[in-house]
C-alpha positions in Angstrom: -13.2 17.4 -23.6 -11.5 19.0 -26.5 -9.2 22.0 -26.1 -10.0 24.4 -28.9 -7.7 27.2 -27.9 -5.7 28.2 -24.9 -4.2 31.6 -24.3 -3.0 32.1 -20.7 0.1 34.2 -19.8 2.6 33.6 -16.9 0.5 35.8 -14.6 -2.7 33.7 -15.1 -4.5 36.2 -17.3 -6.2 34.8 -20.4 -8.8 32.3 -21.6 -9.5 28.8 -22.8 -12.0 27.6 -25.4 -13.3 24.1 -24.5 -15.7 21.7 -26.2 -17.5 19.4 -23.7 -18.4 15.9 -25.0 -19.9 13.9 -22.1 -21.1 14.0 -18.5 -17.6 14.0 -17.0 -16.7 17.1 -19.1 -19.7 18.9 -17.6 -18.4 18.0 -14.1 -15.0 19.4 -15.1 -16.6 22.7 -16.3 -18.5 22.9 -13.0 -15.3 22.7 -11.1 -13.5 25.2 -13.4 -16.1 28.0 -13.5 -16.3 30.2 -10.5 -18.3 33.2 -9.5 -17.2 36.4 -11.3 -15.6 34.4 -14.2 -16.5 35.5 -17.7 -18.1 32.7 -19.8 -19.1 33.0 -23.5 -21.3 30.3 -25.0 -24.3 29.7 -27.3 -27.7 30.6 -26.0 -31.3 30.8 -27.2 -33.2 33.9 -26.5 -36.9 34.7 -27.1 -37.1 38.0 -29.0 -40.2 40.1 -29.6 -40.5 42.4 -32.6 -43.2 44.9 -33.6 -44.3 45.0 -37.2 -45.2 48.0 -39.2 -48.9 47.3 -38.5 -48.2 47.3 -34.8 -48.6 43.6 -34.2 -46.1 41.9 -31.9 -44.3 38.7 -33.0 -42.2 36.5 -30.8 -39.5 34.1 -32.1 -36.4 32.3 -30.7 -32.9 33.5 -31.8 -29.7 31.5 -31.4 -26.8 33.8 -30.4 -23.6 33.9 -28.4 -23.5 35.6 -25.0 -20.8 36.6 -22.6 -21.8 36.5 -18.9 -20.1 37.5 -15.7 -21.0 34.4 -13.6 -23.1 34.7 -10.5 -24.2 31.1 -10.1 -23.2 27.6 -11.5 -25.6 24.7 -11.1 -24.7 21.0 -12.0 -27.2 18.2 -12.1 -25.9 14.7 -12.3 -27.5 12.2 -14.6 -30.1 10.3 -12.7 -31.3 6.8 -13.4 -35.0 5.8 -13.2 -35.8 3.5 -10.3 -37.1 0.8 -12.7 -37.9 0.6 -16.4 -40.0 -2.4 -17.6 -38.1 -4.8 -19.8 -40.0 -6.6 -22.5 -39.2 -10.4 -22.2 -37.2 -11.7 -25.1 -36.3 -8.2 -26.3 -32.7 -7.7 -27.6 -31.0 -4.9 -25.8 -28.1 -2.8 -27.0 -25.0 -2.2 -25.0 -24.4 1.1 -26.8 -27.7 2.7 -25.7 -27.4 6.4 -24.7 -26.8 7.0 -21.1 -28.6 9.7 -18.9 -27.1 13.1 -19.4 -25.9 15.6 -16.8 -26.7 19.2 -17.1 -24.8 22.4 -16.4 -26.5 25.9 -16.1 -24.5 29.1 -15.8 -26.3 32.3 -14.7 -25.1 35.8 -14.7 -25.2 39.3 -16.2 -24.6 39.9 -19.9 -21.3 41.8 -20.4 -21.0 42.1 -24.2 -23.2 44.2 -26.5 -25.7 42.2 -28.6 -28.5 43.2 -31.0 -31.0 41.1 -29.1 -29.9 41.4 -25.4 -29.2 44.5 -23.4 -25.9 44.9 -21.4 -26.5 43.9 -17.8 -29.5 41.7 -18.6 -29.7 38.5 -16.6 -29.4 35.3 -18.5 -28.7 31.5 -18.0 -26.5 29.5 -20.4 -27.5 25.9 -20.7 -24.2 24.2 -21.6 -24.6 21.5 -24.2 -22.3 18.7 -25.4 -20.2 19.4 -28.5 -20.8 23.2 -28.3 -17.8 25.4 -27.6 -17.5 27.5 -24.4 -14.9 30.1 -23.6 -13.8 30.7 -20.0 -11.9 33.7 -18.7 -11.1 33.6 -15.0 -12.1 36.7 -13.0 -9.2 36.2 -10.6 -6.8 34.7 -13.0 -5.9 31.0 -13.7 -4.2 29.3 -10.8 -2.3 26.0 -11.0 -5.3 23.9 -9.8 -7.5 25.3 -12.5 -4.9 24.8 -15.3 -4.3 21.2 -14.1 -8.0 20.6 -14.3 -8.1 21.7 -17.9 -5.0 19.6 -18.8 -6.5 16.5 -17.1 -9.9 17.0 -18.7 -8.4 17.1 -22.2 -6.4 13.9 -22.0 -7.6 11.8 -25.0 -9.1 8.3 -24.5 -10.9 8.9 -21.2 -14.1 7.2 -20.4 -15.7 4.8 -18.0 -13.0 2.5 -16.6 -15.2 0.2 -14.4 -18.8 -1.0 -14.8 -20.5 -2.2 -11.6 -23.6 -4.1 -10.8 -24.4 -3.7 -7.1 -27.1 -6.3 -6.3 -29.1 -8.0 -3.6 -31.9 -10.5 -3.8 -34.3 -8.8 -6.2 -32.5 -5.4 -6.5 -29.6 -4.1 -8.6 -28.0 -0.8 -9.4 -25.9 -0.4 -12.5 -23.0 2.1 -12.3 -20.2 3.4 -14.4 -17.0 4.7 -12.7 -14.7 7.1 -14.5 -11.8 9.1 -13.1 -14.1 11.7 -11.6 -17.6 10.4 -11.5 -19.7 7.5 -10.3 -22.9 7.5 -12.4 -25.9 5.3 -11.6 -27.3 4.5 -15.0 -30.2 2.3 -14.0 -31.9 0.5 -11.1 -34.2 -2.5 -11.0 -36.3 -4.0 -8.3 -38.2 -7.3 -8.6 -40.2 -8.6 -5.5 -39.0 -12.0 -4.4 -41.5 -13.9 -2.2 -40.2 -16.1 0.6 -40.1 -19.8 0.1 -42.4 -21.0 2.9 -44.5 -23.9 1.6 -43.9 -25.9 -1.6 -46.0 -23.5 -3.6 -44.1 -20.7 -2.0 -40.8 -22.2 -3.1 -42.1 -22.4 -6.7 -43.1 -18.7 -6.7 -39.7 -17.9 -5.2 -37.9 -19.7 -8.0 -40.0 -18.0 -10.7 -39.4 -14.6 -9.2 -35.6 -15.2 -9.1 -35.7 -16.3 -12.7 -37.5 -13.1 -13.6 -35.0 -11.1 -11.7 -32.0 -12.7 -13.4 -33.6 -12.1 -16.8 -34.4 -8.4 -16.0 -30.9 -7.9 -14.7 -29.4 -9.5 -17.8 -31.3 -7.3 -20.2 -30.5 -4.2 -18.2 -26.8 -5.2 -18.1 -26.8 -5.2 -21.9 -28.4 -1.8 -22.1 -26.4 0.0 -19.4 -22.9 -1.5 -19.2 -20.8 -0.9 -22.3 -19.0 -4.3 -21.9 -17.4 -4.3 -25.3 -15.7 -0.9 -24.9 -11.9 -1.2 -24.7 -11.6 1.6 -22.1 -13.8 -0.5 -19.7 -11.1 -2.4 -17.8 -13.3 -4.3 -15.4 -16.9 -5.2 -14.7 -17.7 -5.7 -11.0 -20.6 -7.8 -9.8 -20.9 -7.1 -6.1 -23.4 -8.4 -3.5 -23.8 -9.8 0.0 -24.1 -13.6 0.2 -24.6 -15.8 -2.9 -26.4 -13.4 -5.3 -23.3 -12.3 -7.3 -22.4 -15.9 -8.1 -25.9 -16.8 -9.2 -26.1 -13.7 -11.3 -22.8 -14.4 -13.0 -23.7 -18.0 -13.7 -27.0 -17.0 -15.2 -25.3 -14.4 -17.5 -22.7 -16.8 -18.7 -25.4 -19.4 -19.5 -27.6 -16.9 -21.3 -24.7 -15.5 -23.3 -23.8 -19.0 -24.4 -27.5 -19.8 -25.2 -27.7 -16.7 -27.4 -24.3 -17.4 -29.1 -23.0 -13.9 -28.0 -19.2 -14.5 -28.2 -18.4 -10.8 -27.4 -20.4 -10.8 -24.2 -19.1 -14.3 -23.3 -15.5 -13.0 -23.7 -16.2 -9.9 -21.7 -17.8 -11.9 -18.9 -14.7 -14.2 -18.8 -12.0 -11.5 -19.1 -13.5 -8.5 -17.3 -15.9 -9.7 -14.5 -14.7 -9.6 -10.9 -17.1 -10.9 -8.3 -16.7 -9.1 -4.9 -18.4 -9.5 -1.6 -19.9 -6.4 0.0 -21.8 -5.9 3.3 -25.0 -4.3 1.9 -26.6 -4.1 -1.6 -26.3 -0.3 -1.8 -24.2 1.9 -4.0 -22.3 3.4 -1.1 -20.8 -0.1 -0.7 -18.7 0.7 -3.8 -16.1 2.0 -1.4 -15.6 -1.6 -0.2 -15.3 -2.7 -3.8 -12.5 -0.3 -4.6 -10.6 -1.5 -1.6 -10.9 -5.2 -2.4 -7.6 -6.9 -3.4 -9.1 -8.1 -6.7 -9.9 -4.5 -7.8 -6.7 -3.0 -6.4 -4.5 -5.4 -8.3 -6.3 -4.8 -11.6 -6.9 -1.1 -11.3 -4.0 0.2 -9.2 -3.0 2.7 -11.8 -6.5 4.4 -12.0 -7.1 7.7 -10.1 -10.2 6.6 -8.2 -8.7 3.3 -7.1 -5.7 5.2 -5.7 -8.0 7.5 -3.9 -9.9 4.6 -2.3 -6.6 3.0 -1.2 -5.2 6.1 0.4 -8.4 7.1 2.2 -8.6 3.6 3.7 -4.9 3.9 4.7 -5.7 7.2 6.4 -8.6 5.8 8.4 -6.5 2.9 9.5 -3.7 5.2 10.6 -6.2 7.4 12.4 -7.0 4.4 14.5 -3.5 3.1 15.1 -1.1 6.1 14.8 -3.2 9.3 15.1 -0.1 11.5 15.2 0.5 10.6 11.6 -3.1 11.2 10.5 -4.2 14.8 10.5 -7.3 16.4 9.1 -9.0 19.7 9.1 -7.7 22.9 7.3 -5.9 24.4 10.2 -4.1 21.2 11.3 -3.2 20.1 7.7 -1.8 23.6 6.9 0.3 23.3 10.1 1.6 19.9 9.0 2.4 21.3 5.6 4.4 24.2 7.2 6.5 21.6 9.0 7.1 19.7 5.8 5.6 16.6 7.4 3.0 15.7 4.7 3.6 12.5 2.7 0.2 12.4 1.1 -2.4 15.2 0.9 -6.0 14.2 0.5 -8.2 17.1 -0.6 -11.7 17.4 -2.0 -12.5 19.3 -5.2 -15.4 20.8 -3.2 -12.9 23.1 -1.5 -11.8 24.6 -4.8 -15.4 25.6 -5.7 -15.5 28.1 -2.9 -17.1 31.5 -4.0 -14.5 33.2 -1.7 -11.3 33.7 -3.8 -9.2 34.1 -0.6 -10.3 30.8 0.7 -9.7 29.1 -2.7 -6.2 30.7 -2.7 -5.4 29.1 0.7 -6.1 25.6 -0.7 -4.3 26.3 -4.0 -1.2 27.4 -2.0 -1.5 24.3 0.2 -1.5 22.0 -2.9 1.4 23.9 -4.5 3.4 23.9 -1.3 3.0 20.1 -0.7 3.9 19.4 -4.4 7.0 21.6 -4.1 8.2 19.2 -1.3 7.7 16.2 -3.7 4.8 14.9 -1.6 1.8 13.2 -3.2 -1.4 15.2 -3.7 -4.7 13.5 -4.4 -7.6 15.7 -5.4 -10.7 13.7 -4.6 -13.9 14.0 -6.7 -17.0 14.5 -4.7 -18.9 12.5 -7.3 -17.2 9.4 -6.0 -18.1 7.7 -2.7 -14.5 8.2 -1.5 -14.8 12.0 -2.1 -18.1 12.1 -0.2 -16.4 10.3 2.8 -13.6 12.8 2.7 -16.1 15.7 2.7 -17.5 14.4 5.9 -14.0 14.7 7.4 -13.8 18.5 6.5 -12.6 17.8 2.9 -8.9 17.8 3.7 -6.6 15.3 5.4 -3.0 14.2 5.4 -0.9 11.2 6.0 2.4 12.4 7.6 5.8 11.0 7.0 6.7 11.3 10.7 4.5 11.7 13.8 3.6 15.2 15.1 1.7 15.9 18.3 -1.1 18.4 17.5 -1.0 20.1 20.9 2.8 20.5 20.8 2.8 21.9 17.3 0.0 24.3 18.1 1.8 25.5 21.3 5.0 26.0 19.3 3.1 28.0 16.6 1.5 30.1 19.3 4.8 30.8 20.9 6.4 31.7 17.6 3.6 34.2 16.8 3.9 35.8 20.2 7.7 36.2 19.6 7.0 37.8 16.2 4.4 40.1 17.8 6.9 41.1 20.5 9.7 41.7 18.0 7.4 43.9 15.9 6.3 45.9 18.9 9.9 46.4 20.0 10.9 47.5 16.5 8.0 50.0 16.4 9.0 51.3 19.9 12.6 51.9 18.8 11.5 53.6 15.6 9.2 55.9 17.6 12.1 56.8 20.0 14.4 57.6 17.0 11.8 59.9 15.5 
């Protein structure tokens, strides 16, 4: 994302002009733009004109429109289940990836020669086209942090992953905020059975390895410097067989760049099932943790795993749910706050403000805050747990804290009632 212009005062009023460049930028915009915000961007509108002879002509006009947002829709890039690979074809590792889409709907708020004020329109946000955002309720700290994070130069996919089983494989790219499935393949593998069955089994495996190799070249940008690791994960022996085939094939083709990438970047990891959701296991594996410990999504996976372990062994230091986590924050007990970006997309500004204040309060006490992306497996797991959790620095008993809070509120209510009674007597 490129920051074209930023003009926000200390009270949160103002706007930013941004230029999205890839799928992850579309995801950032989806998290930034809320209902009732004002968004200005390029649009194409079909316009009808009546000629002097009375005939009607219709043509498309490109213009800029400002909308007051009523709905924002994000569609992640989706990979086809299987695309045939021509045997012997040379694939390119720089082939374009599937593209996410972002649609912003609302009423037009600025006068235009072709569109009436108040007309309903949808902006289809495109890469490399500027968009201006003005927050209806002002820019809060979470939204400003999102802009700053999105505009850090040099971002990109940090991990490529091939999650495979016998005859199946999914190719994924993991960046700070997204897990994108770029491609899937499925090759039927018959059982060995008889001698002829064993021969068919071996032929099918060879076809599978060849298809996987060509798909790898197309969908994993192995030569990109920002790609820190390439994970080949599977149950059983599949990952080793796949890796050995790829090394042999790279050597046969004399592809030194691929050979070096396979040697320097590939990490083979065991997983329990050949499905994409097993990536959470991958991110917790010691091999990945040691190599990617500085990346955001690896840190999220580590802390979520730590939370679940603590929930089983020391539940008084593992709290979740909005009410309980806010109670723990009020007591200054939070060491690490785990919160989903889903909660900041609430259409209710009051609810969003509650979570923004929670984040700001925890940060003010020098505790760690991790905002999980719901486009990663770890973020989806956190969403199943209400979207907010905390690892406490010291144990707190939920029932005791709730009882103390209730007693404190009752005392405040009694004190307010006494004060009101005294004021009434004086008057």
